[in-house]
C-alpha positions as a Markdown table, in Angstrom:
| # | Residue | x | y | z |
|---|---|---|---|---|
| 1 | Met | -2.3 | -9.1 | 11.3 |
| 2 | Arg | -3.7 | -7.9 | 8.0 |
| 3 | Ile | -7.2 | -9.1 | 7.1 |
| 4 | Pro | -8.7 | -8.7 | 3.6 |
| 5 | Val | -11.3 | -5.9 | 3.5 |
| 6 | Ser | -13.8 | -5.1 | 0.9 |
| 7 | Leu | -13.9 | -1.7 | -0.9 |
| 8 | Ala | -17.4 | -1.3 | 0.6 |
| 9 | Val | -15.7 | -0.2 | 3.8 |
| 10 | Cys | -13.6 | 2.4 | 2.1 |
| 11 | Ala | -14.4 | 6.2 | 2.0 |
| 12 | Ala | -13.0 | 9.3 | 0.5 |
| 13 | Ala | -10.1 | 11.3 | 2.0 |
| 14 | Leu | -9.1 | 14.7 | 3.3 |
| 15 | Ser | -5.6 | 14.9 | 4.8 |
| 16 | Val | -2.7 | 16.5 | 3.0 |
| 17 | Pro | 0.9 | 15.1 | 3.3 |
| 18 | Val | 3.5 | 17.4 | 4.8 |
| 19 | Leu | 6.5 | 15.8 | 6.7 |
| 20 | Ala | 8.7 | 12.8 | 6.0 |
| 21 | Gln | 10.5 | 10.0 | 7.8 |
| 22 | Asp | 13.1 | 7.5 | 6.5 |
| 23 | Ala | 11.5 | 4.1 | 7.3 |
| 24 | Pro | 10.0 | 1.3 | 5.3 |
| 25 | Gly | 6.6 | 1.8 | 6.9 |
| 26 | Pro | 4.7 | 4.2 | 9.2 |
| 27 | Asp | 5.4 | 2.3 | 12.3 |
| 28 | Arg | 8.8 | 0.8 | 11.4 |
| 29 | Gly | 11.6 | 2.6 | 13.2 |
| 30 | Ala | 14.5 | 0.5 | 11.8 |
| 31 | Ala | 15.9 | 0.4 | 8.3 |
| 32 | Glu | 14.4 | -2.1 | 5.8 |
| 33 | Ala | 14.5 | -5.6 | 7.3 |
| 34 | Pro | 16.4 | -8.1 | 5.0 |
| 35 | Ser | 13.6 | -10.7 | 5.4 |
| 36 | Tyr | 11.1 | -8.4 | 3.7 |
| 37 | Val | 10.3 | -9.5 | 0.1 |
| 38 | Trp | 7.6 | -9.4 | -2.4 |
| 39 | His | 5.4 | -12.5 | -2.1 |
| 40 | Ala | 1.9 | -13.8 | -2.7 |
| 41 | Tyr | -0.1 | -13.2 | 0.5 |
| 42 | Thr | -3.4 | -14.8 | -0.7 |
| 43 | Ala | -4.7 | -15.9 | -4.1 |
| 44 | Asp | -5.9 | -12.3 | -4.6 |
| 45 | Ser | -3.2 | -10.3 | -2.7 |
| 46 | Val | 0.6 | -9.7 | -2.7 |
| 47 | Ala | 2.6 | -8.1 | 0.0 |
| 48 | Tyr | 6.0 | -6.6 | 0.7 |
| 49 | Gly | 6.8 | -8.3 | 4.0 |
| 50 | Val | 7.8 | -11.5 | 5.7 |
| 51 | Pro | 6.4 | -14.5 | 3.8 |
| 52 | Glu | 4.0 | -16.8 | 5.7 |
| 53 | Thr | 3.4 | -14.1 | 8.4 |
| 54 | Asp | 1.2 | -11.0 | 8.7 |
| 55 | Asp | 4.3 | -8.8 | 9.1 |
| 56 | Arg | 4.3 | -6.5 | 6.0 |
| 57 | Val | 4.9 | -2.9 | 5.0 |
| 58 | Ile | 2.2 | -2.8 | 2.3 |
| 59 | Arg | -0.3 | -5.2 | 0.7 |
| 60 | Ile | -2.0 | -4.9 | -2.7 |
| 61 | Asp | -5.2 | -6.8 | -3.3 |
| 62 | Cys | -7.4 | -7.4 | -6.3 |
| 63 | Asp | -10.9 | -6.5 | -5.0 |
| 64 | Ala | -13.8 | -6.7 | -7.4 |
| 65 | Gly | -11.6 | -6.2 | -10.5 |
| 66 | Arg | -9.7 | -3.2 | -8.9 |
| 67 | Met | -6.3 | -3.0 | -7.4 |
| 68 | Val | -6.3 | -1.8 | -3.8 |
| 69 | Leu | -3.3 | -0.6 | -1.7 |
| 70 | Met | -3.2 | -1.1 | 2.1 |
| 71 | Ala | -0.9 | -0.2 | 4.9 |
| 72 | Ala | -0.9 | 0.7 | 8.5 |
| 73 | Val | -1.9 | 4.3 | 9.3 |
| 74 | Asp | -1.3 | 6.4 | 12.3 |
| 75 | Pro | -4.8 | 7.2 | 13.9 |
| 76 | Glu | -3.6 | 10.7 | 14.7 |
| 77 | Ile | -3.6 | 11.6 | 11.0 |
| 78 | Val | -7.0 | 10.3 | 10.2 |
| 79 | Glu | -9.7 | 12.9 | 9.9 |
| 80 | Asp | -13.4 | 11.8 | 9.8 |
| 81 | Gly | -12.4 | 8.2 | 9.0 |
| 82 | Lys | -10.4 | 9.3 | 5.9 |
| 83 | Val | -6.8 | 10.0 | 4.8 |
| 84 | Gln | -5.2 | 11.0 | 1.6 |
| 85 | Val | -2.4 | 8.9 | 0.3 |
| 86 | Ile | 0.2 | 9.9 | -2.4 |
| 87 | Ala | 1.9 | 6.9 | -4.1 |
| 88 | Trp | 4.8 | 8.3 | -6.0 |
| 89 | Gly | 6.4 | 6.2 | -8.7 |
| 90 | Pro | 9.1 | 7.0 | -11.3 |
| 91 | Gly | 6.5 | 7.9 | -13.8 |
| 92 | Gly | 4.4 | 10.2 | -11.7 |
| 93 | Met | 2.1 | 10.1 | -8.7 |
| 94 | Asp | -1.3 | 8.8 | -7.7 |
| 95 | Met | -3.3 | 10.9 | -5.3 |
| 96 | Ile | -5.6 | 8.4 | -3.7 |
| 97 | Glu | -8.5 | 9.1 | -1.5 |
| 98 | Ala | -8.6 | 6.3 | 1.2 |
| 99 | Gly | -10.8 | 5.1 | 3.8 |
| 100 | Val | -9.6 | 3.4 | 6.9 |
| 101 | Ala | -10.4 | 0.1 | 8.4 |
| 102 | Glu | -9.6 | -1.6 | 11.6 |
| 103 | Met | -7.7 | -4.9 | 10.9 |
| 104 | Gly | -6.0 | -7.6 | 13.0 |
| 105 | Asp | -2.9 | -5.3 | 13.6 |
| 106 | Gly | -4.7 | -2.0 | 14.0 |
| 107 | Leu | -5.8 | 0.8 | 11.7 |
| 108 | Asn | -5.0 | 0.6 | 8.0 |
| 109 | Phe | -5.7 | 2.8 | 5.0 |
| 110 | Val | -7.5 | 1.1 | 2.1 |
| 111 | Ala | -6.9 | 2.9 | -1.1 |
| 112 | Pro | -8.3 | 1.8 | -4.5 |
| 113 | Leu | -5.6 | 2.4 | -7.1 |
| 114 | Pro | -6.5 | 4.2 | -10.3 |
| 115 | Arg | -6.8 | 2.1 | -13.4 |
| 116 | Arg | -3.6 | 3.7 | -14.8 |
| 117 | Ser | -1.6 | 3.9 | -11.6 |
| 118 | Asp | 1.8 | 5.4 | -11.9 |
| 119 | Ala | 2.9 | 3.8 | -8.7 |
| 120 | Leu | 1.7 | 0.4 | -9.8 |
| 121 | Ala | 3.4 | 0.8 | -13.2 |
| 122 | Gly | 6.6 | 1.7 | -11.3 |
| 123 | Leu | 6.4 | -1.5 | -9.2 |
| 124 | Met | 5.7 | -3.5 | -12.3 |
| 125 | Ala | 9.0 | -2.2 | -13.8 |
| 126 | Gly | 10.8 | -3.2 | -10.6 |
| 127 | Lys | 11.2 | 0.5 | -9.5 |
| 128 | Asp | 10.7 | 1.7 | -6.0 |
| 129 | Ile | 7.7 | 3.7 | -4.9 |
| 130 | Thr | 7.3 | 6.3 | -2.2 |
| 131 | Leu | 4.2 | 6.5 | -0.1 |
| 132 | Met | 3.2 | 9.8 | 1.5 |
| 133 | Leu | 0.6 | 10.5 | 4.1 |
| 134 | Lys | 0.3 | 13.5 | 6.3 |
| 135 | Gly | 3.4 | 13.5 | 8.5 |
| 136 | Glu | 4.7 | 10.2 | 7.0 |
| 137 | Glu | 6.8 | 9.2 | 4.0 |
| 138 | Trp | 8.4 | 5.8 | 3.2 |
| 139 | Thr | 9.9 | 4.1 | 0.2 |
| 140 | Val | 8.9 | 0.6 | -0.7 |
| 141 | Pro | 11.5 | -1.3 | -2.8 |
| 142 | Gly | 10.3 | -2.5 | -6.3 |
| 143 | Gly | 13.0 | -5.1 | -6.7 |
| 144 | Gly | 11.3 | -8.5 | -6.8 |
| 145 | Ala | 7.8 | -7.0 | -7.3 |
| 146 | Pro | 7.3 | -7.8 | -11.1 |
| 147 | Pro | 7.2 | -11.6 | -11.0 |
| 148 | Val | 4.8 | -11.6 | -7.9 |
| 149 | Leu | 2.7 | -8.6 | -8.8 |
| 150 | Gly | 2.3 | -9.3 | -12.6 |
| 151 | Pro | 0.1 | -12.4 | -12.3 |
| 152 | Leu | -2.2 | -10.5 | -9.8 |
| 153 | Val | -2.4 | -7.5 | -12.1 |
| 154 | Arg | -3.4 | -9.7 | -15.1 |
| 155 | Arg | -5.9 | -11.7 | -13.1 |
| 156 | Cys | -7.4 | -8.4 | -11.8 |
| 157 | Gly | -7.9 | -7.1 | -15.4 |
| 158 | Gly | -4.9 | -4.9 | -15.6 |
């Protein structure tokens, strides 16, 4: 479902988050599925989802030496092809301007993470992060992330 996308297709963002929902992803109605784990998706990508499938809540790629966060986004909250994402970790929050891209499973936000990302640092410490978009909020478990995410961060120049 998810297809790697270049940062060249990303743009800046406008929307402001307001409401919340308790779900592991924007289009996930049920509680966290037990089969969701942190795993290598490709050589330059890790995901929190079901291994060997395209079923995932989020994906983090290394694209041109930069870490990029991706997840499905509700088309109704996208304005002018842009959305603002807040990734909140235990050490603080990253406000990320994100573009959107049509992928195999639908519309996704594609957000380049800051070089010193609080959310990424939280995941590297095994802590949960919360993603917030306009009208949406969900928590991604950090348990199991460090051994999978660490090698990608190091290869990506982190």
